[in-house]
N, C-alpha and C positions, 0 to 999 in steps of 0.2 A: 108173638104176644108175650111169651114167657120171658124172652130176653128184655123186653121193654119194662117188665115188672122189676127186674134186677136194679139194685141201687148203684151198682158199679157201672162205669163207662165201658162198653164193649164195642170194639171195632174189628173189622176184618180188612186187612191190608195186603195187597199182592206184593210179590217180591220186588217189584219196581218202586214200591212205596205209595201206590195209589190207593185211596180209601174206597172199599167196595161196599161197606155197610157200617152203620153206627146205630146204636139203640137210643132210646129217649133219654136215659141217664147221661150218655155222652153228650147229647144236645144241651142238657141242663148244666153239666159240669164245665164244658168247654165253650158254650155259648153259640156254637154254630148249629144251624138246622141241618137235618139230614140232606136236604136238597143242596145246601151250600157246601157241605163237606164231601159228599160222594163224588168221586172222580178227581178230587184234588190230591196234591202231594202231601202226605202226612208230615213230612219233615218241614215243609214250608208253613203248614197250617198250625201245627201244634208245638213247634220248637222255635226258640229264638235263633239257635245256631246248631249245626251238626257237630256234636262233640265227640271226643274219643270214646266216652262211656257209651254213647249211642251206637257207635260203630262196633264196639266189642259185643254189645247186646245182640246186634244183628248177626254177627259172626257166630256167636255161641248158639243162637236159636237154630241156625242152619246146620251146625255141626251136631248138636246134642238133641235137638227137637224141642227144647224148652229153655226159658230164661226167666228169672225174676229178680227184681231189685227196685230201688227208688230212682225216679226221674224228675227233673224239673221241666214242667211244660208251661204253656202260656194260653190264656183264654182269648176269645175273640175281642174282648174289651182290653186286652193287653195286661191282664193281671197274672202275675207269676203264681203257680200252684205247684205243690209237691204231690206226687202220686206214688203209691205202691203198685208196681206194674208186674203182671204175669203174662208171659208170651208163650204161645204154643204153636208149633209148626203144623200146618194142615197140608196133607198130601193128597194127590189125585188117585184115581183107581189103580194106576200103574205103580204107585208108591213114590212118585217124584214130588219134590217140594212144590207147593202151589201157592200158598198164602200164609199169612201169620194172623192168628187170633189173639188180640190183646185185651186184657181185663185190667182196668185202672181203678184204684180206690183213692179218693181224695183224702190225703192225710195232712193237709196244710195246717189246720188248727191243732192237730195232735203234735206236729213238729214245733209249733210255736210254744205249746205248753212244755214240751221236752226241753227246748232251749232255755225257757224260764227256770226249769228245774236244774239243768246243767249249770246255768249261771250261778244259782245258789250254791251248788256243790263246789264250783270253782272258787267262789269267794271264801267258802269254809276252808278249802285246801290252802288258799293263799293266807288265810288267817293263821292256820297252824304253822306254815312256813315263817310268816312274819313274827310269830310269837317266839320261835326258836332263835331267829336272828336277833330279835330285840334283847333277849337275855344275854347273848354273847356280847352285844354292843354295850349293854349296861356294865358288864364285867370289865370291858376295856375303858369305858368312860370314867368309872369310879376312881381308879388311881390317878388318871389325868387331872380330874377336877380337884382331887385332894392335894396333889403335888402343886398345882397352880396356886392353891390357897396357902400352902405351907411354905413355899419358897421365899415369899417376901418376909416371913417371920425369921427364917434361917439366915438369910443373906442381908447383911447390913450395907447401907449406903448404895443402894441400887440407883443407877443413873435413870434418867427419864425414859430413855428408849427401852431399856430392859423392863422397867415397870409397866410401860404401855404394852409390851409384848406379853407379859404375864397376865395383864388384865384381859387382853384379847384372847389368850389361851383359855382363861376361865370362862369368859363370855361364850366362846364357841363350844366349850365342853357342856355348859348349861343348855345351850341351844340344842346340842345333840341329844342331851338327856330328855329335854322336852319333846323332841321328835320321837324318841323311843317310847315315851309315855303315850303319844298318839297312836303309834303302831300297836302297842299292847291294848289300848282302848279299843281299836278296831278288831284286833285278833281275838280277844277273849271277853270284850265288853265288861270291863272291870266293874264289879258289883257296886262298889261305893257304899254310901250310907243311904239306905232306903227309908223314906218317911212318906206320910200321906201329904200330897201336895195339891194345891190349887194352881193349875197350869196358867190361868189368866194373870196371876201375879207375876210369873216369870215373863210372860209375853208383854205385860205393861212395862217391865224394866227394859226389855229389848226395844220396845217402841220409844221410850224416853231416850235411850242411847242413840237410836237412829235419828230422832229429831234433833238431837244436840250435835251430832257429828257428821251426818250425811249432807251432801250438797243441797242447797235450797231448791234446786231444780227437780228434786225427787219429792213428790207428795206422798205422805204416809197415811193410809187409811186403816181402821181397825173395826172389828165387829165381834164382840164377845157377849154371849147371853148371860143373864144374871144367875141362872140355875146350872151353870157348868159343873159337871161332875168332877170328882177328884181322882188322882192316880197315885199309885205307889211307885216312888222313884227317887233318884238322886238329883237334887236340885241343881247342883253344879254341872252334872253331865247333861241334863236337859237344857240348861242355859247354854251350854256349848253347842248343842244341836241347833237350836233356833238362831243363835248368834252366827254360826257358820252359814246358815241358809240366807239370812238377811244380808250378810256381807257379800255373798255371791250375787245376790240380787242387785246390790249397790254397784258391784263391778260390771254387771251386765247392762246397766243403764248409764253409759258414759255421757249421754246427752240429755239426761233427765228422764222422768217417767213417773209411774205410780207403783208404790210398794203397798200391797194389801196384806194385812195380817188378820186371820179369822180363826175362830174356834167354835166348835159345836159338839153336842152330844150325838153319838151315832150308835145304832144297833146293827150289827152285821148278822144277817140270817143265812140260811143255806144257799139261797139264790145268789147272793153276793159272793159267798165263799167259793162257789163253783166258778165264778168269773175271775177270781184271783187266787192263784195257787198258794200264796203266803197268808191269806186271810183265814181266820178261824171264827166260828160262830161265837158271838158274845157282845158285850157293851164296850165302847171305845170313846175316847176323846179324840176328835179329829182336828188337827191344827193345819190350816192351809196358808201357805205363803206364796203369793203371786206377784210377779213383776212384769212390766211391759218393756223388757229389754230386748237384747239381740236374739234371744232364743238359743236352743240347742239343736244342732242338725241331726236328722234321723240316723246318719252314719255313726255317730258317736254316743247317742243317748243310752245305749245298752252298756257302755263302758264307763260311764261317769262315776260309778260307785267302786270301780276297781282301784286298789291302792296304788299310789304313785302315778295315776293317770291324771293329767291336767292339760287344759288348753291355754293356761296362762304362760306368760313369758318366763324365761329362765330367771330364777331368783324371786319371782312374785307368787309362787305357789308350790307346795310340796306334793300336791295330789292326794293328800290324806284327809282333807276336810270332809268330803262326802262319804268316804269309806268309814271315817270315824262316826259320822252321823248315822250311817246304816248299822254299824256295830253296836252303838249305844241303844238305838231304837229296838233292834232285834233282841238285845239283852234285857230290855224292859218288856219283852213279849209282844212288841208291836211290829209294824211294817211300814214301808214308805212307797208311795206311788209318785211318779213324775210324768208330766206331759208338757209338750212345748211346741211352738210353731215359730219358725225363723222370722225375725223382725216383728213379732207380734207379742209373745208372752212366754213365760216359763212358770210352771206351777208345781210346787212340792206339797204333797199331802202326807202328813205324819200321823199315823194311827197309834195311840197308846191305850192299853187296856184300862178300863175304868174300875175303880174300887166299888162303885155303886151298882146294884143290880147283879143278877147272875143269869146263866143260860136257862135255868128253870123258870125264869120270869118272862120267857119269850111269849109274846102275845098269842093267845089261842086263835085258831083259825076262824072260829065263829065271831070273834071280836073284830076281825079285820073286815074292811069293806068287801062285800061279795057281789058278784055280777048277777045280772038277770038274763043270762043266756045271750048277751050282746055279742055281735060278731066283730072281731078285731082283725084288721089287716096288719100283719107284722112284716116289716121290710128291713132285712139286714143281710149283708153278704157273708157274715160269719155264721156258719152252720151251728157251731156250739152255742152261740148266743141265742139263735132262733129256738133251739131245742129247750134251753133253760127257761126262756121267757114264755114259750108256748106251754110248757109243763106247768109253770106257776099260774098262768092265766086260766088254764083249764081246771086246775085244782080249785080255783075260786069262782067257778061257774061262768066262765067266759068261753065263747067259741073262737077259734083262731085259724086263719089261713095265712100262709107265709109266702113271701116273694124274696128272691135273691138279689134283685137290683131294681132300680127305678123303672126301667122299661117293662119288666114283668109286673111290677106293682100297678102301673097304669093300665096294662092289659086286663088284669084281674078286676080293677076298679070299674072299668068300662062295662064289664059283664055283670058285676054284682053290686053296683053303687047303691041300689035301693035296699040292700041287705046290710051293708057295712056301716057300723055305728061310729067307728073311730079308726084312725090309722096311726100306728106306732112305727116311726121310721128313723133309720140311722142317717147321719149327715154325710159321713165319709164312705162312699161306695164307688166301685168301678162303673164304667159304661155311662150311667146317668146318676150324678150324685144326688144327695138328699135335698139340697136347696133347689135344684132345678126341678126335681120331682114334685116338691111341695108347691112350687109356683104353677106347674102344669095342672096339678090336682085342683088348685084354687080356681084356675080358669074353667075347669070342668064343673066345679061345684064350690061356690064361694063360701058356703056354710059348713063344709066338711070339717070335722074335728080332727086335729092332727097334734100328736105329741112327738117331738124330736128327741133323738138320742145321740150321744157322742162321747168318745173317750178322751176328747181333747180340751174342751172349754167349759167354763161355768155358764150358768143361765144368762148372767149379765153380759158376759163377753160375747156369747152367741148372738144375742139381740143386737149388740153394738156392731159386730163385724158383718153379720149376714142379713140383718133386718128381716128375719123370717116371720111370717104371719102364722104363728102356732099357738095352741092353747096351753102348752107346757113343755118343759124340757127335763130330760133325765141324763145325768152325767154317769157314764159307765165307770166302774161297776155300780149297780144299784140293788137295793134290797126289795123284797116282795112288798114290804110296808110302803116304801116310797112309790113303787109302781102303782099299787092299788089305791093309795090315797090320792095320787094325781089323777087316776082314772075317775075316781069318785067326784073330784072337783070339776072335771070336764063335763 
């Protein structure tokens, strides 16, 4: 009973690798019931392959009596997870090795946050390196450019070939100088001239440029509110940010599509900030640029902001566009979010701190919609998201029960459907995804209230692609205000 109370996955495995015991947390983390797991080979059940790291762990625990480290394991649903594992050798009464006791802590979400933090550090280091290289390049390019401009004045009667070569030299020196400026802009986010700006004026210029130069097969849509807040920034740099993004969207829609440019006022609270390591509590202008192009594959989406990384053909891209975007936005105190789905869409969200309002103007708790002890079923495979949303809802007088996937959610709903007032469910989950779970719940109770969540798409896109019968939609990350207002409307 005590082992079942533990939050870690505890297993007892004999020296041949057969599972002899597993606690309830092991069932929850790995997805296998005790009846399914006991008697099975742990290497076949919990690992995709027998790695050298696993072999060394087994050897060390036999020799030293214990081992600890990180391992990659797999759940019953095929989801990869990372665990911090501690192994202890169990001996019989004669002192001979008998079995191995393993204690696993699921650190998958922690590793994701670490990777996000390390990526930020890597970009800062690359920025420092790029800054040093850029200064050296500037020192080299300056005399080249000066000489290419002075030689025609010093030399009389240059033939056409020589004149063309000097013009080519000057043009390429200028091109190199422009490239260095981009590197410096990425590296140190050149301050530029900061003024109070209305972002929608810049976006309207971008829209007019796109309508005048983009292929007619690309439809352009916009949505700007009348009361959009102002930002403090450099107009030229912000123009460069949005121009880079719409040009990338154009290149992604070779056969036409829809380019959507939107802006809105946004308040980021503690709940939102906990879901995004780069976000800070405060007021922002959110500019969203979405295209229905080829999308970005999951394998490279984490690298798109790295300098000199490009998917374009040689000569068609320097790989500095998005790194410059990130450098400028971060220098303005903002951050960028990106989501994409192959052959469906790509969406960039640019957050810029607003000049209007301050953190002291955060709405008071009693001013926000408060629950009446309603019971919410929260379904999400990300433990960190579950904890954040559960804490927020309980703070505002809701009761919450959680499920890690669609199968568990249906099981809970069967038992407590008369108590549950609303279901808050993630769309992308292993085992049984949100869309399938929603359709199953609708068959059980056509009147059940459901709010969908996703980190991928907007409300309009979700309805268009999935035709889900839901009362509302939340795009992750979201604030407590957005969550509570949507609950009130349902």
